[in-house]
N, CA, C, O and CB atoms as a CASP TS submission, in Angstrom:
PFRMAT TS
TARGET T0000
AUTHOR 0000-0000-0000
METHOD Language model
MODEL 1
PARENT N/A
ATOM      1  N   MET     1     140.955  61.722-103.660  1.00  0.00           N
ATOM      2  CA  MET     1     139.882  62.512-102.940  1.00  0.00           C
ATOM      3  C   MET     1     139.563  63.546-103.835  1.00  0.00           C
ATOM      4  O   MET     1     140.446  64.209-104.378  1.00  0.00           O
ATOM      5  CB  MET     1     140.291  63.094-101.547  1.00  0.00           C
ATOM      6  N   THR     2     138.250  63.750-104.047  1.00  0.00           N
ATOM      7  CA  THR     2     137.684  64.718-104.912  1.00  0.00           C
ATOM      8  C   THR     2     137.309  66.028-104.170  1.00  0.00           C
ATOM      9  O   THR     2     136.424  66.001-103.316  1.00  0.00           O
ATOM     10  CB  THR     2     136.487  64.126-105.584  1.00  0.00           C
ATOM     11  N   GLN     3     137.952  67.154-104.473  1.00  0.00           N
ATOM     12  CA  GLN     3     137.659  68.297-103.898  1.00  0.00           C
ATOM     13  C   GLN     3     136.931  69.251-104.819  1.00  0.00           C
ATOM     14  O   GLN     3     137.399  69.494-105.932  1.00  0.00           O
ATOM     15  CB  GLN     3     138.819  68.833-103.394  1.00  0.00           C
ATOM     16  N   THR     4     135.756  69.824-104.381  1.00  0.00           N
ATOM     17  CA  THR     4     134.790  70.880-105.055  1.00  0.00           C
ATOM     18  C   THR     4     134.834  72.130-104.467  1.00  0.00           C
ATOM     19  O   THR     4     134.528  72.238-103.279  1.00  0.00           O
ATOM     20  CB  THR     4     133.363  70.490-105.024  1.00  0.00           C
ATOM     21  N   LEU     5     135.195  73.164-105.167  1.00  0.00           N
ATOM     22  CA  LEU     5     135.391  74.514-104.490  1.00  0.00           C
ATOM     23  C   LEU     5     134.040  74.985-104.203  1.00  0.00           C
ATOM     24  O   LEU     5     133.153  74.878-105.050  1.00  0.00           O
ATOM     25  CB  LEU     5     136.191  75.590-105.377  1.00  0.00           C
ATOM     26  N   ILE     6     133.823  75.529-102.992  1.00  0.00           N
ATOM     27  CA  ILE     6     132.570  75.881-102.566  1.00  0.00           C
ATOM     28  C   ILE     6     132.660  77.241-101.725  1.00  0.00           C
ATOM     29  O   ILE     6     133.757  77.730-101.454  1.00  0.00           O
ATOM     30  CB  ILE     6     131.974  74.710-101.767  1.00  0.00           C
ATOM     31  N   THR     7     131.502  77.803-101.342  1.00  0.00           N
ATOM     32  CA  THR     7     131.541  79.012-100.508  1.00  0.00           C
ATOM     33  C   THR     7     130.803  78.618 -99.270  1.00  0.00           C
ATOM     34  O   THR     7     129.894  77.812 -99.469  1.00  0.00           O
ATOM     35  CB  THR     7     130.899  80.299-101.213  1.00  0.00           C
ATOM     36  N   VAL     8     130.975  78.975 -98.133  1.00  0.00           N
ATOM     37  CA  VAL     8     130.422  78.516 -96.892  1.00  0.00           C
ATOM     38  C   VAL     8     129.635  79.746 -96.229  1.00  0.00           C
ATOM     39  O   VAL     8     129.962  80.891 -96.539  1.00  0.00           O
ATOM     40  CB  VAL     8     131.600  77.946 -95.939  1.00  0.00           C
ATOM     41  N   ASP     9     128.662  79.523 -95.374  1.00  0.00           N
ATOM     42  CA  ASP     9     128.009  80.534 -94.622  1.00  0.00           C
ATOM     43  C   ASP     9     128.723  80.320 -93.311  1.00  0.00           C
ATOM     44  O   ASP     9     128.516  79.351 -92.580  1.00  0.00           O
ATOM     45  CB  ASP     9     126.385  80.413 -94.564  1.00  0.00           C
ATOM     46  N   VAL    10     129.549  81.260 -93.074  1.00  0.00           N
ATOM     47  CA  VAL    10     130.186  81.141 -91.625  1.00  0.00           C
ATOM     48  C   VAL    10     129.311  81.127 -90.539  1.00  0.00           C
ATOM     49  O   VAL    10     129.624  80.533 -89.507  1.00  0.00           O
ATOM     50  CB  VAL    10     131.083  82.224 -91.322  1.00  0.00           C
ATOM     51  N   SER    11     128.320  81.673 -90.647  1.00  0.00           N
ATOM     52  CA  SER    11     127.260  81.848 -89.368  1.00  0.00           C
ATOM     53  C   SER    11     126.639  80.443 -89.103  1.00  0.00           C
ATOM     54  O   SER    11     125.897  80.256 -88.139  1.00  0.00           O
ATOM     55  CB  SER    11     125.919  83.006 -89.716  1.00  0.00           C
ATOM     56  N   GLN    12     126.977  79.427 -90.020  1.00  0.00           N
ATOM     57  CA  GLN    12     126.449  77.936 -89.851  1.00  0.00           C
ATOM     58  C   GLN    12     127.304  77.347 -88.977  1.00  0.00           C
ATOM     59  O   GLN    12     126.905  76.305 -88.457  1.00  0.00           O
ATOM     60  CB  GLN    12     126.388  77.055 -91.152  1.00  0.00           C
ATOM     61  N   TYR    13     128.560  77.820 -88.638  1.00  0.00           N
ATOM     62  CA  TYR    13     129.535  77.189 -87.836  1.00  0.00           C
ATOM     63  C   TYR    13     129.563  77.846 -86.455  1.00  0.00           C
ATOM     64  O   TYR    13     129.151  78.992 -86.273  1.00  0.00           O
ATOM     65  CB  TYR    13     130.888  77.247 -88.511  1.00  0.00           C
ATOM     66  N   PRO    14     130.103  77.013 -85.420  1.00  0.00           N
ATOM     67  CA  PRO    14     130.407  77.749 -84.138  1.00  0.00           C
ATOM     68  C   PRO    14     131.383  78.882 -84.293  1.00  0.00           C
ATOM     69  O   PRO    14     132.298  78.876 -85.117  1.00  0.00           O
ATOM     70  CB  PRO    14     130.965  76.798 -83.107  1.00  0.00           C
ATOM     71  N   ALA    15     131.115  79.909 -83.401  1.00  0.00           N
ATOM     72  CA  ALA    15     131.899  81.052 -83.300  1.00  0.00           C
ATOM     73  C   ALA    15     133.387  80.679 -83.337  1.00  0.00           C
ATOM     74  O   ALA    15     134.179  81.427 -83.909  1.00  0.00           O
ATOM     75  CB  ALA    15     131.543  81.798 -82.061  1.00  0.00           C
ATOM     76  N   GLU    16     133.790  79.552 -82.748  1.00  0.00           N
ATOM     77  CA  GLU    16     135.416  79.266 -82.614  1.00  0.00           C
ATOM     78  C   GLU    16     135.916  79.043 -84.068  1.00  0.00           C
ATOM     79  O   GLU    16     137.131  79.025 -84.268  1.00  0.00           O
ATOM     80  CB  GLU    16     135.809  77.808 -81.624  1.00  0.00           C
ATOM     81  N   PHE    17     135.070  78.877 -85.058  1.00  0.00           N
ATOM     82  CA  PHE    17     135.748  78.630 -86.304  1.00  0.00           C
ATOM     83  C   PHE    17     135.457  79.743 -87.294  1.00  0.00           C
ATOM     84  O   PHE    17     135.748  79.610 -88.483  1.00  0.00           O
ATOM     85  CB  PHE    17     135.340  77.287 -86.874  1.00  0.00           C
ATOM     86  N   HIS    18     134.846  80.916 -86.780  1.00  0.00           N
ATOM     87  CA  HIS    18     134.626  81.907 -87.784  1.00  0.00           C
ATOM     88  C   HIS    18     135.825  82.673 -88.428  1.00  0.00           C
ATOM     89  O   HIS    18     135.917  83.002 -89.610  1.00  0.00           O
ATOM     90  CB  HIS    18     133.777  82.841 -87.216  1.00  0.00           C
ATOM     91  N   ASP    19     136.796  82.910 -87.351  1.00  0.00           N
ATOM     92  CA  ASP    19     138.146  83.451 -87.970  1.00  0.00           C
ATOM     93  C   ASP    19     138.807  82.642 -89.033  1.00  0.00           C
ATOM     94  O   ASP    19     139.254  83.159 -90.056  1.00  0.00           O
ATOM     95  CB  ASP    19     139.183  83.599 -86.903  1.00  0.00           C
ATOM     96  N   LEU    20     138.865  81.318 -88.768  1.00  0.00           N
ATOM     97  CA  LEU    20     139.536  80.350 -89.624  1.00  0.00           C
ATOM     98  C   LEU    20     138.825  80.421 -90.992  1.00  0.00           C
ATOM     99  O   LEU    20     139.425  80.611 -92.049  1.00  0.00           O
ATOM    100  CB  LEU    20     139.496  78.871 -88.997  1.00  0.00           C
ATOM    101  N   LEU    21     137.573  80.261 -90.884  1.00  0.00           N
ATOM    102  CA  LEU    21     136.782  80.247 -92.237  1.00  0.00           C
ATOM    103  C   LEU    21     136.723  81.406 -92.858  1.00  0.00           C
ATOM    104  O   LEU    21     136.743  81.387 -94.088  1.00  0.00           O
ATOM    105  CB  LEU    21     135.446  79.851 -92.135  1.00  0.00           C
ATOM    106  N   ALA    22     136.640  82.623 -92.183  1.00  0.00           N
ATOM    107  CA  ALA    22     136.607  83.881 -92.861  1.00  0.00           C
ATOM    108  C   ALA    22     137.900  84.160 -93.632  1.00  0.00           C
ATOM    109  O   ALA    22     137.888  84.714 -94.731  1.00  0.00           O
ATOM    110  CB  ALA    22     136.344  84.970 -91.875  1.00  0.00           C
ATOM    111  N   GLY    23     139.003  83.758 -93.021  1.00  0.00           N
ATOM    112  CA  GLY    23     140.322  84.105 -93.466  1.00  0.00           C
ATOM    113  C   GLY    23     140.880  83.158 -94.414  1.00  0.00           C
ATOM    114  O   GLY    23     142.056  83.258 -94.765  1.00  0.00           O
ATOM    115  N   ALA    24     140.009  82.122 -94.910  1.00  0.00           N
ATOM    116  CA  ALA    24     140.420  81.119 -95.959  1.00  0.00           C
ATOM    117  C   ALA    24     140.827  81.788 -97.299  1.00  0.00           C
ATOM    118  O   ALA    24     140.313  82.840 -97.680  1.00  0.00           O
ATOM    119  CB  ALA    24     139.240  80.114 -96.229  1.00  0.00           C
ATOM    120  N   GLU    25     141.670  81.196 -97.909  1.00  0.00           N
ATOM    121  CA  GLU    25     142.005  81.577 -99.230  1.00  0.00           C
ATOM    122  C   GLU    25     140.893  81.066-100.134  1.00  0.00           C
ATOM    123  O   GLU    25     140.286  81.820-100.895  1.00  0.00           O
ATOM    124  CB  GLU    25     143.391  81.039 -99.639  1.00  0.00           C
ATOM    125  N   LYS    26     140.626  79.683-100.027  1.00  0.00           N
ATOM    126  CA  LYS    26     139.490  78.925-100.780  1.00  0.00           C
ATOM    127  C   LYS    26     139.142  77.807 -99.787  1.00  0.00           C
ATOM    128  O   LYS    26     139.894  77.424 -98.892  1.00  0.00           O
ATOM    129  CB  LYS    26     139.963  78.289-102.331  1.00  0.00           C
ATOM    130  N   ILE    27     137.834  77.295-100.064  1.00  0.00           N
ATOM    131  CA  ILE    27     137.379  76.297 -99.199  1.00  0.00           C
ATOM    132  C   ILE    27     136.805  75.162-100.238  1.00  0.00           C
ATOM    133  O   ILE    27     136.176  75.430-101.261  1.00  0.00           O
ATOM    134  CB  ILE    27     136.254  76.910 -98.113  1.00  0.00           C
ATOM    135  N   TYR    28     137.107  73.979 -99.829  1.00  0.00           N
ATOM    136  CA  TYR    28     136.524  72.875-100.749  1.00  0.00           C
ATOM    137  C   TYR    28     135.753  71.787-100.097  1.00  0.00           C
ATOM    138  O   TYR    28     136.120  71.341 -99.010  1.00  0.00           O
ATOM    139  CB  TYR    28     137.615  72.202-101.498  1.00  0.00           C
ATOM    140  N   ASP    29     134.753  71.361-100.679  1.00  0.00           N
ATOM    141  CA  ASP    29     134.097  70.210-100.053  1.00  0.00           C
ATOM    142  C   ASP    29     134.883  68.971-100.431  1.00  0.00           C
ATOM    143  O   ASP    29     135.146  68.726-101.608  1.00  0.00           O
ATOM    144  CB  ASP    29     132.595  70.083-100.495  1.00  0.00           C
ATOM    145  N   SER    30     135.263  68.180 -99.415  1.00  0.00           N
ATOM    146  CA  SER    30     135.902  66.942 -99.498  1.00  0.00           C
ATOM    147  C   SER    30     135.282  65.800 -98.987  1.00  0.00           C
ATOM    148  O   SER    30     135.945  64.822 -98.641  1.00  0.00           O
ATOM    149  CB  SER    30     137.024  67.016 -98.949  1.00  0.00           C
ATOM    150  N   SER    31     134.042  65.842 -98.911  1.00  0.00           N
ATOM    151  CA  SER    31     133.203  64.715 -98.247  1.00  0.00           C
ATOM    152  C   SER    31     133.089  63.642 -99.159  1.00  0.00           C
ATOM    153  O   SER    31     132.960  63.784-100.375  1.00  0.00           O
ATOM    154  CB  SER    31     131.774  65.144 -97.825  1.00  0.00           C
ATOM    155  N   CYS    32     133.146  62.414 -98.466  1.00  0.00           N
ATOM    156  CA  CYS    32     132.982  61.105 -99.025  1.00  0.00           C
ATOM    157  C   CYS    32     132.040  60.294 -98.318  1.00  0.00           C
ATOM    158  O   CYS    32     132.117  59.070 -98.419  1.00  0.00           O
ATOM    159  CB  CYS    32     134.202  60.425 -99.084  1.00  0.00           C
ATOM    160  N   SER    33     131.080  60.883 -97.550  1.00  0.00           N
ATOM    161  CA  SER    33     130.009  60.226 -96.775  1.00  0.00           C
ATOM    162  C   SER    33     128.958  60.989 -96.735  1.00  0.00           C
ATOM    163  O   SER    33     129.100  62.193 -96.517  1.00  0.00           O
ATOM    164  CB  SER    33     130.328  59.889 -95.477  1.00  0.00           C
ATOM    165  N   PRO    34     127.584  60.378 -96.957  1.00  0.00           N
ATOM    166  CA  PRO    34     126.499  61.161 -96.879  1.00  0.00           C
ATOM    167  C   PRO    34     126.178  61.650 -95.371  1.00  0.00           C
ATOM    168  O   PRO    34     125.352  62.533 -95.136  1.00  0.00           O
ATOM    169  CB  PRO    34     125.391  60.403 -97.487  1.00  0.00           C
ATOM    170  N   GLN    35     126.886  61.010 -94.425  1.00  0.00           N
ATOM    171  CA  GLN    35     126.499  61.174 -93.026  1.00  0.00           C
ATOM    172  C   GLN    35     127.322  62.460 -92.313  1.00  0.00           C
ATOM    173  O   GLN    35     126.895  63.100 -91.353  1.00  0.00           O
ATOM    174  CB  GLN    35     126.813  59.739 -92.247  1.00  0.00           C
ATOM    175  N   ALA    36     128.516  62.674 -92.958  1.00  0.00           N
ATOM    176  CA  ALA    36     129.301  63.700 -92.425  1.00  0.00           C
ATOM    177  C   ALA    36     129.868  64.677 -93.551  1.00  0.00           C
ATOM    178  O   ALA    36     130.213  64.205 -94.635  1.00  0.00           O
ATOM    179  CB  ALA    36     130.416  63.064 -91.621  1.00  0.00           C
ATOM    180  N   ARG    37     129.958  65.970 -93.300  1.00  0.00           N
ATOM    181  CA  ARG    37     130.556  66.829 -94.287  1.00  0.00           C
ATOM    182  C   ARG    37     131.965  67.105 -93.933  1.00  0.00           C
ATOM    183  O   ARG    37     132.234  67.401 -92.769  1.00  0.00           O
ATOM    184  CB  ARG    37     129.797  68.101 -94.430  1.00  0.00           C
ATOM    185  N   VAL    38     132.872  67.035 -94.823  1.00  0.00           N
ATOM    186  CA  VAL    38     134.367  67.423 -94.631  1.00  0.00           C
ATOM    187  C   VAL    38     134.561  68.630 -95.599  1.00  0.00           C
ATOM    188  O   VAL    38     134.204  68.635 -96.777  1.00  0.00           O
ATOM    189  CB  VAL    38     135.466  66.125 -95.005  1.00  0.00           C
ATOM    190  N   ILE    39     135.147  69.600 -94.973  1.00  0.00           N
ATOM    191  CA  ILE    39     135.667  70.669 -95.957  1.00  0.00           C
ATOM    192  C   ILE    39     137.281  70.817 -95.617  1.00  0.00           C
ATOM    193  O   ILE    39     137.795  70.576 -94.525  1.00  0.00           O
ATOM    194  CB  ILE    39     134.794  72.224 -95.741  1.00  0.00           C
ATOM    195  N   PHE    40     137.871  71.214 -96.662  1.00  0.00           N
ATOM    196  CA  PHE    40     139.094  71.642 -96.505  1.00  0.00           C
ATOM    197  C   PHE    40     139.352  73.059 -96.593  1.00  0.00           C
ATOM    198  O   PHE    40     138.952  73.718 -97.552  1.00  0.00           O
ATOM    199  CB  PHE    40     139.801  71.033 -97.313  1.00  0.00           C
ATOM    200  N   ILE    41     140.003  73.555 -95.636  1.00  0.00           N
ATOM    201  CA  ILE    41     140.151  75.114 -95.633  1.00  0.00           C
ATOM    202  C   ILE    41     141.475  75.440 -95.984  1.00  0.00           C
ATOM    203  O   ILE    41     142.382  75.027 -95.262  1.00  0.00           O
ATOM    204  CB  ILE    41     139.840  75.791 -94.267  1.00  0.00           C
ATOM    205  N   GLN    42     141.742  76.156 -97.040  1.00  0.00           N
ATOM    206  CA  GLN    42     142.999  76.505 -97.662  1.00  0.00           C
ATOM    207  C   GLN    42     143.525  77.700 -96.975  1.00  0.00           C
ATOM    208  O   GLN    42     143.225  78.826 -97.370  1.00  0.00           O
ATOM    209  CB  GLN    42     142.856  76.751 -99.155  1.00  0.00           C
ATOM    210  N   LYS    43     144.320  77.494 -95.934  1.00  0.00           N
ATOM    211  CA  LYS    43     144.850  78.600 -95.106  1.00  0.00           C
ATOM    212  C   LYS    43     146.170  78.101 -94.535  1.00  0.00           C
ATOM    213  O   LYS    43     146.110  76.905 -94.250  1.00  0.00           O
ATOM    214  CB  LYS    43     143.828  79.037 -93.938  1.00  0.00           C
ATOM    215  N   ASP    44     147.191  78.599 -94.320  1.00  0.00           N
ATOM    216  CA  ASP    44     148.363  78.362 -93.675  1.00  0.00           C
ATOM    217  C   ASP    44     148.722  77.002 -94.411  1.00  0.00           C
ATOM    218  O   ASP    44     148.918  76.934 -95.625  1.00  0.00           O
ATOM    219  CB  ASP    44     148.223  78.325 -92.031  1.00  0.00           C
ATOM    220  N   ASP    45     148.788  75.893 -93.507  1.00  0.00           N
ATOM    221  CA  ASP    45     149.269  74.612 -94.198  1.00  0.00           C
ATOM    222  C   ASP    45     147.966  73.799 -94.526  1.00  0.00           C
ATOM    223  O   ASP    45     148.033  72.635 -94.921  1.00  0.00           O
ATOM    224  CB  ASP    45     150.329  73.708 -93.212  1.00  0.00           C
ATOM    225  N   GLY    46     146.810  74.445 -94.350  1.00  0.00           N
ATOM    226  CA  GLY    46     145.438  73.669 -94.650  1.00  0.00           C
ATOM    227  C   GLY    46     144.852  73.042 -93.385  1.00  0.00           C
ATOM    228  O   GLY    46     145.570  72.622 -92.478  1.00  0.00           O
ATOM    229  N   TYR    47     143.541  72.995 -93.362  1.00  0.00           N
ATOM    230  CA  TYR    47     142.906  72.434 -92.333  1.00  0.00           C
ATOM    231  C   TYR    47     141.706  71.679 -92.977  1.00  0.00           C
ATOM    232  O   TYR    47     141.166  72.065 -94.014  1.00  0.00           O
ATOM    233  CB  TYR    47     142.530  73.482 -91.287  1.00  0.00           C
ATOM    234  N   PHE    48     141.298  70.471 -92.217  1.00  0.00           N
ATOM    235  CA  PHE    48     140.208  69.730 -92.664  1.00  0.00           C
ATOM    236  C   PHE    48     139.203  70.012 -91.354  1.00  0.00           C
ATOM    237  O   PHE    48     139.532  69.910 -90.173  1.00  0.00           O
ATOM    238  CB  PHE    48     140.625  68.063 -93.013  1.00  0.00           C
ATOM    239  N   LEU    49     137.956  70.376 -91.850  1.00  0.00           N
ATOM    240  CA  LEU    49     136.710  70.435 -90.614  1.00  0.00           C
ATOM    241  C   LEU    49     135.683  69.464 -90.963  1.00  0.00           C
ATOM    242  O   LEU    49     135.173  69.478 -92.083  1.00  0.00           O
ATOM    243  CB  LEU    49     135.870  71.987 -90.463  1.00  0.00           C
ATOM    244  N   LYS    50     135.337  68.586 -90.030  1.00  0.00           N
ATOM    245  CA  LYS    50     134.372  67.517 -90.296  1.00  0.00           C
ATOM    246  C   LYS    50     133.242  67.880 -89.295  1.00  0.00           C
ATOM    247  O   LYS    50     133.454  68.202 -88.126  1.00  0.00           O
ATOM    248  CB  LYS    50     135.002  65.975 -90.081  1.00  0.00           C
ATOM    249  N   SER    51     131.998  67.792 -89.887  1.00  0.00           N
ATOM    250  CA  SER    51     130.871  68.006 -89.120  1.00  0.00           C
ATOM    251  C   SER    51     129.784  67.109 -89.612  1.00  0.00           C
ATOM    252  O   SER    51     129.622  66.649 -90.742  1.00  0.00           O
ATOM    253  CB  SER    51     130.479  69.423 -89.143  1.00  0.00           C
ATOM    254  N   ALA    52     128.980  66.935 -88.384  1.00  0.00           N
ATOM    255  CA  ALA    52     127.728  65.894 -88.687  1.00  0.00           C
ATOM    256  C   ALA    52     126.920  66.110 -87.514  1.00  0.00           C
ATOM    257  O   ALA    52     127.321  66.781 -86.564  1.00  0.00           O
ATOM    258  CB  ALA    52     128.128  64.188 -88.845  1.00  0.00           C
ATOM    259  N   PRO    53     125.706  65.516 -87.562  1.00  0.00           N
ATOM    260  CA  PRO    53     124.640  65.581 -86.491  1.00  0.00           C
ATOM    261  C   PRO    53     125.311  65.297 -85.188  1.00  0.00           C
ATOM    262  O   PRO    53     126.204  64.456 -85.086  1.00  0.00           O
ATOM    263  CB  PRO    53     123.444  64.543 -86.739  1.00  0.00           C
ATOM    264  N   LYS    54     124.845  66.043 -84.153  1.00  0.00           N
ATOM    265  CA  LYS    54     125.363  65.693 -82.770  1.00  0.00           C
ATOM    266  C   LYS    54     125.568  64.216 -82.455  1.00  0.00           C
ATOM    267  O   LYS    54     124.681  63.449 -82.826  1.00  0.00           O
ATOM    268  CB  LYS    54     124.419  66.222 -81.752  1.00  0.00           C
ATOM    269  N   GLY    55     126.500  63.782 -81.893  1.00  0.00           N
ATOM    270  CA  GLY    55     126.767  62.510 -81.348  1.00  0.00           C
ATOM    271  C   GLY    55     127.264  61.556 -82.472  1.00  0.00           C
ATOM    272  O   GLY    55     127.707  60.451 -82.162  1.00  0.00           O
ATOM    273  N   MET    56     127.200  61.958 -83.781  1.00  0.00           N
ATOM    274  CA  MET    56     127.575  61.006 -84.865  1.00  0.00           C
ATOM    275  C   MET    56     129.141  60.769 -84.902  1.00  0.00           C
ATOM    276  O   MET    56     129.602  59.691 -85.279  1.00  0.00           O
ATOM    277  CB  MET    56     127.070  61.574 -86.278  1.00  0.00           C
ATOM    278  N   LEU    57     129.864  61.728 -84.532  1.00  0.00           N
ATOM    279  CA  LEU    57     131.357  61.653 -84.615  1.00  0.00           C
ATOM    280  C   LEU    57     131.856  61.280 -83.376  1.00  0.00           C
ATOM    281  O   LEU    57     133.075  61.346 -83.219  1.00  0.00           O
ATOM    282  CB  LEU    57     132.007  62.913 -85.030  1.00  0.00           C
ATOM    283  N   GLN    58     131.098  60.874 -82.400  1.00  0.00           N
ATOM    284  CA  GLN    58     131.724  60.656 -80.916  1.00  0.00           C
ATOM    285  C   GLN    58     132.763  59.514 -81.035  1.00  0.00           C
ATOM    286  O   GLN    58     133.828  59.703 -80.446  1.00  0.00           O
ATOM    287  CB  GLN    58     130.514  60.206 -79.724  1.00  0.00           C
ATOM    288  N   ARG    59     132.621  58.486 -81.637  1.00  0.00           N
ATOM    289  CA  ARG    59     133.509  57.269 -81.554  1.00  0.00           C
ATOM    290  C   ARG    59     134.729  57.667 -82.316  1.00  0.00           C
ATOM    291  O   ARG    59     135.834  57.289 -81.924  1.00  0.00           O
ATOM    292  CB  ARG    59     132.833  55.909 -82.167  1.00  0.00           C
ATOM    293  N   GLN    60     134.595  58.413 -83.390  1.00  0.00           N
ATOM    294  CA  GLN    60     135.855  58.793 -84.209  1.00  0.00           C
ATOM    295  C   GLN    60     136.531  59.901 -83.352  1.00  0.00           C
ATOM    296  O   GLN    60     137.761  59.866 -83.309  1.00  0.00           O
ATOM    297  CB  GLN    60     135.487  59.362 -85.803  1.00  0.00           C
ATOM    298  N   ALA    61     135.946  60.789 -82.727  1.00  0.00           N
ATOM    299  CA  ALA    61     136.732  61.783 -81.725  1.00  0.00           C
ATOM    300  C   ALA    61     137.321  60.970 -80.681  1.00  0.00           C
ATOM    301  O   ALA    61     138.426  61.329 -80.274  1.00  0.00           O
ATOM    302  CB  ALA    61     135.779  62.921 -81.007  1.00  0.00           C
ATOM    303  N   THR    62     136.761  59.891 -80.148  1.00  0.00           N
ATOM    304  CA  THR    62     137.280  59.221 -78.991  1.00  0.00           C
ATOM    305  C   THR    62     138.637  58.491 -79.389  1.00  0.00           C
ATOM    306  O   THR    62     139.636  58.494 -78.670  1.00  0.00           O
ATOM    307  CB  THR    62     136.193  58.199 -78.428  1.00  0.00           C
ATOM    308  N   MET    63     138.541  57.852 -80.658  1.00  0.00           N
ATOM    309  CA  MET    63     139.673  57.139 -81.129  1.00  0.00           C
ATOM    310  C   MET    63     140.838  58.151 -81.322  1.00  0.00           C
ATOM    311  O   MET    63     141.969  57.957 -80.876  1.00  0.00           O
ATOM    312  CB  MET    63     139.329  56.380 -82.444  1.00  0.00           C
ATOM    313  N   THR    64     140.476  59.197 -81.994  1.00  0.00           N
ATOM    314  CA  THR    64     141.602  60.348 -82.251  1.00  0.00           C
ATOM    315  C   THR    64     142.201  60.653 -81.046  1.00  0.00           C
ATOM    316  O   THR    64     143.431  60.647 -80.994  1.00  0.00           O
ATOM    317  CB  THR    64     141.065  61.717 -82.848  1.00  0.00           C
ATOM    318  N   MET    65     141.472  60.950 -79.956  1.00  0.00           N
ATOM    319  CA  MET    65     141.925  61.489 -78.674  1.00  0.00           C
ATOM    320  C   MET    65     142.813  60.288 -77.956  1.00  0.00           C
ATOM    321  O   MET    65     143.874  60.536 -77.383  1.00  0.00           O
ATOM    322  CB  MET    65     140.578  61.971 -77.738  1.00  0.00           C
ATOM    323  N   THR    66     142.408  59.328 -78.028  1.00  0.00           N
ATOM    324  CA  THR    66     143.175  58.137 -77.364  1.00  0.00           C
ATOM    325  C   THR    66     144.173  57.368 -78.243  1.00  0.00           C
ATOM    326  O   THR    66     144.850  56.434 -77.813  1.00  0.00           O
ATOM    327  CB  THR    66     142.164  57.098 -76.860  1.00  0.00           C
ATOM    328  N   GLY    67     144.211  57.775 -79.367  1.00  0.00           N
ATOM    329  CA  GLY    67     145.228  56.984 -80.240  1.00  0.00           C
ATOM    330  C   GLY    67     144.768  55.522 -80.520  1.00  0.00           C
ATOM    331  O   GLY    67     145.545  54.625 -80.848  1.00  0.00           O
ATOM    332  N   PHE    68     143.379  55.369 -80.353  1.00  0.00           N
ATOM    333  CA  PHE    68     142.763  53.906 -80.605  1.00  0.00           C
ATOM    334  C   PHE    68     142.812  53.251 -79.283  1.00  0.00           C
ATOM    335  O   PHE    68     142.402  52.098 -79.149  1.00  0.00           O
ATOM    336  CB  PHE    68     143.612  52.961 -81.740  1.00  0.00           C
TER
END
């Protein structure tokens, strides 16, 4: 997986993520699809945050919540 060091505009994300993003040591773009953006937030043990246009990740979210 390729990771590119980036800076993010925290205001582009929902308020629930502001503290997580603002407190990150570093943030990397880990995207491998043009439909969704995946960032790796280097903080604590690390976090991946995936974003896409509304509704695009619904199937993936459902599979994650139900365990398939």
